[in-house]
C-alpha positions in Angstrom: 8.7 -4.4 4.2 8.8 -1.3 4.1 11.2 0.1 6.2 11.3 3.7 7.6 13.9 6.6 6.4 15.7 7.2 10.2 15.8 3.4 10.7 17.3 2.6 7.2 20.0 5.1 8.3 20.1 4.6 11.9 20.4 0.5 12.0 17.4 -2.2 13.1 18.8 -1.9 16.7 19.6 1.7 18.2 19.5 2.4 22.6 18.5 6.5 23.7 18.7 8.3 26.8 16.2 6.8 29.6 12.7 8.8 30.0 10.8 9.4 32.7 7.5 8.9 32.0 5.3 6.2 34.0 3.4 5.1 30.5 4.5 2.9 28.4 3.1 4.3 24.7 3.9 8.5 26.3 7.7 6.6 26.3 8.0 5.1 23.0 6.7 8.2 21.7 8.6 10.1 23.1 11.7 7.9 22.2 10.9 7.9 18.8 9.3 11.3 18.0 13.3 12.9 20.3 14.3 11.0 16.8 12.0 11.9 14.3 9.8 14.4 15.5 6.9 13.8 12.7 7.0 10.7 12.7 3.0 9.8 12.5 2.5 7.0 14.9 -0.7 5.3 14.6 -0.8 3.4 17.8 1.2 1.9 20.7 -0.1 -1.6 22.7 1.7 -4.7 23.6 2.5 -7.2 20.9 2.6 -11.0 21.7 5.7 -10.6 22.5 5.9 -10.5 25.9 7.5 -7.8 27.3 7.9 -6.0 23.9 5.3 -3.0 22.0 3.6 -2.7 19.1 4.2 0.7 17.3 2.5 0.9 14.4 3.3 3.7 12.3 0.8 5.4 9.2 2.8 4.2 6.4 1.5 1.0 7.6 5.6 -0.5 9.0 5.4 -2.1 12.6 8.3 -1.3 14.4 8.8 -2.7 18.4 10.0 -1.0 21.5 10.5 -2.4 25.1 8.2 -0.2 27.6 11.1 2.1 28.8 11.0 3.6 24.7 14.9 2.9 25.4 15.5 0.4 22.3 13.7 0.0 19.3 13.7 -3.4 17.9 12.8 -3.6 13.3 11.7 -6.8 12.1 9.5 -10.0 11.5 8.2 -11.2 14.5 7.3 -14.4 14.0 4.9 -16.7 15.8 6.0 -21.0 15.4 3.4 -23.6 16.1 3.1 -27.6 15.2 6.1 -26.7 13.0 4.7 -23.9 11.0 5.9 -20.1 11.9 3.4 -17.2 11.0 4.8 -13.9 10.3 2.9 -11.9 12.7 4.5 -8.6 11.6 3.1 -8.6 8.2 -0.1 -9.5 8.9 -0.1 -5.8 11.0 1.1 -4.0 8.4 -0.9 -5.6 6.3 -4.3 -5.1 8.1 -2.4 -0.6 7.9 -2.2 -0.6 4.3 -5.5 -2.2 3.3 -7.3 0.2 6.0 -5.1 3.2 3.9 -6.4 1.8 0.8 -10.3 0.9 1.7 -10.0 5.0 2.6 -9.1 6.2 -0.4 -12.6 7.5 -2.1 -13.9 5.6 -4.9 -14.9 8.3 -6.8 -11.3 8.7 -6.8 -9.9 5.5 -8.7 -10.7 4.7 -12.3 -12.3 1.6 -11.1 -13.1 -1.7 -13.3 -16.7 -3.9 -12.3 -16.7 -6.8 -11.5 -18.3 -8.8 -15.3 -22.2 -9.1 -15.1 -23.5 -6.3 -13.6 -23.2 -9.2 -10.5 -21.7 -7.5 -6.9 -17.6 -8.3 -6.8 -16.3 -10.9 -5.0 -12.9 -8.8 -4.1 -11.1 -6.4 -5.4 -7.5 -5.5 -6.0 -6.3 -1.6 -6.0 -3.6 -1.6 -8.5 -1.0 1.5 -8.5 -0.1 2.6 -12.1 1.9 4.4 -14.9 0.5 4.2 -18.1 3.7 4.3 -19.8 5.1 1.6 -17.9 4.7 -1.8 -20.4 4.2 -4.0 -17.3 1.2 -2.0 -16.5 -0.2 -2.5 -20.1 0.1 -6.2 -19.8 -2.0 -6.0 -16.7 -4.5 -4.1 -18.2 -5.2 -6.6 -21.2 -5.9 -9.2 -17.8 -8.5 -7.1 -17.3 -12.2 -8.5 -18.6 -10.6 -12.3 -17.8 -10.6 -10.5 -13.3 -13.2 -9.1 -13.8 -15.2 -12.5 -15.5 -13.7 -13.5 -12.3 -15.8 -11.0 -10.2 -12.6 -9.3 -9.7 -13.5 -5.6 -9.5 -9.2 -4.1 -10.5 -9.0 -0.7 -9.1 -6.3 1.9 -10.3 -4.5 4.7 -8.3 -2.3 6.8 -10.2 1.5 6.0 -10.3 3.9 8.4 -12.4 6.8 6.7 -11.9 8.5 9.9 -12.6 7.5 12.2 -9.9 4.7 15.0 -11.0 4.5 17.8 -13.7 6.5 14.1 -15.9 4.8 13.5 -18.9 3.1 9.9 -17.6 2.1 13.0 -14.7 -0.3 15.0 -17.4 -1.2 11.6 -19.6 -2.5 10.6 -16.0 -3.7 13.6 -15.5 -5.6 13.7 -18.9 -6.9 9.7 -17.9 -8.4 10.8 -14.3 -9.8 14.1 -15.6 -10.8 12.6 -18.8 -15.1 12.0 -19.9 -14.9 8.5 -20.2 -11.9 8.0 -17.1 -11.8 4.2 -17.8 -12.2 4.7 -21.4 -8.9 6.6 -21.4 -7.3 4.6 -19.6 -7.6 2.1 -21.9 -6.5 3.9 -24.8 -3.1 4.9 -23.0 -2.5 1.9 -21.8 -2.7 0.7 -25.3 -0.7 3.6 -26.2 -3.1 5.6 -28.1 -3.2 9.4 -27.1 -5.0 10.7 -24.5 -6.3 14.2 -24.5 -5.7 16.8 -22.7 -8.2 17.6 -19.7 -7.7 19.3 -17.1 -8.9 18.6 -13.0 -9.2 18.8 -9.6 -7.7 15.6 -9.2 -6.4 13.2 -7.1 -3.3 11.9 -9.0 -0.6 13.1 -7.2 -1.5 12.2 -3.7 -2.4 8.8 -5.1 1.2 9.4 -6.0 2.5 10.5 -2.2 0.1 7.6 -1.1 1.8 4.9 -2.7 5.7 5.8 -1.8 4.0 6.1 2.1 2.9 2.4 1.7 6.3 1.7 -0.1 5.4 0.9 -3.5 8.7 1.3 -5.3 7.6 0.0 -9.2 4.8 -0.7 -11.4 2.0 -2.7 -10.8 1.7 -2.7 -8.0 -1.0 -5.0 -6.6 -2.1 -4.4 -3.7 -4.6 -7.4 -3.0 -8.4 -6.9 -0.1 -6.3 -7.9 3.0 -3.7 -4.8 2.3 -1.1 -7.8 0.6 1.5 -6.1 -1.5 2.2 -8.3 -4.5 5.1 -6.0 -6.6 4.7 -6.8 -10.5 3.2 -8.3 -12.6 1.2 -11.3 -12.7 -1.4 -13.1 -15.6 -4.9 -13.5 -14.3 -4.3 -17.1 -13.6 -2.2 -16.8 -11.0 -3.6 -13.3 -9.7 -7.0 -14.4 -9.8 -7.0 -17.7 -6.8 -4.6 -14.8 -5.1 -7.4 -12.4 -4.9 -10.0 -14.5 -3.8 -8.0 -16.2 -1.3 -6.9 -12.5 0.1 -11.0 -12.4 0.3 -11.7 -16.1 2.1 -13.4 -16.9 -1.1 
């Protein structure tokens, strides 16, 4: 789960002074932004738990608040029915992540489409680092994923940050005349010709940090579920298809 920094420091629950506002959304917004003025709140609405409001941040993270904004909770809300627990918080967070990912222009990704020219059954979005050994291992699985009808979309996540040697390699990949070939060359430890252009590498790195990427590869399924780390095609393909309802 992606945790807002200020709540990691403050703990899982907090109380602040009462705010005089009739509208719960206004009270909650004022309460949270009194702690962190630049907190980006996407929506505030009633949660399935009576009397508790659901606050979705633009990062996809979810908090829960009392109607007056005096108490804020951070954690999972589970719905239990017929002996099974459904993680409602995770579902909402995944939808938030999927919305952010789907807002990224395909032209700014390095995309390996499904094989055979047929429409993809689904897609995965991978935050990648060209020098990461497990990213290289995952890239070797891309042809099999494509064969199974899964489009693989790459976003840049140079782990050492903007300005690092890997960052420059990824700029070279994104600015190459053939980004697919350049990506494969980089992932097989080949030399990628230096290139410069207006590129999204720094923005994509920031996006990954925003949604809680901590290492690479970080695989985001079509429904926003994030799988950290390498997965072989035999395990990843069924999960990707299931996330798309296939």
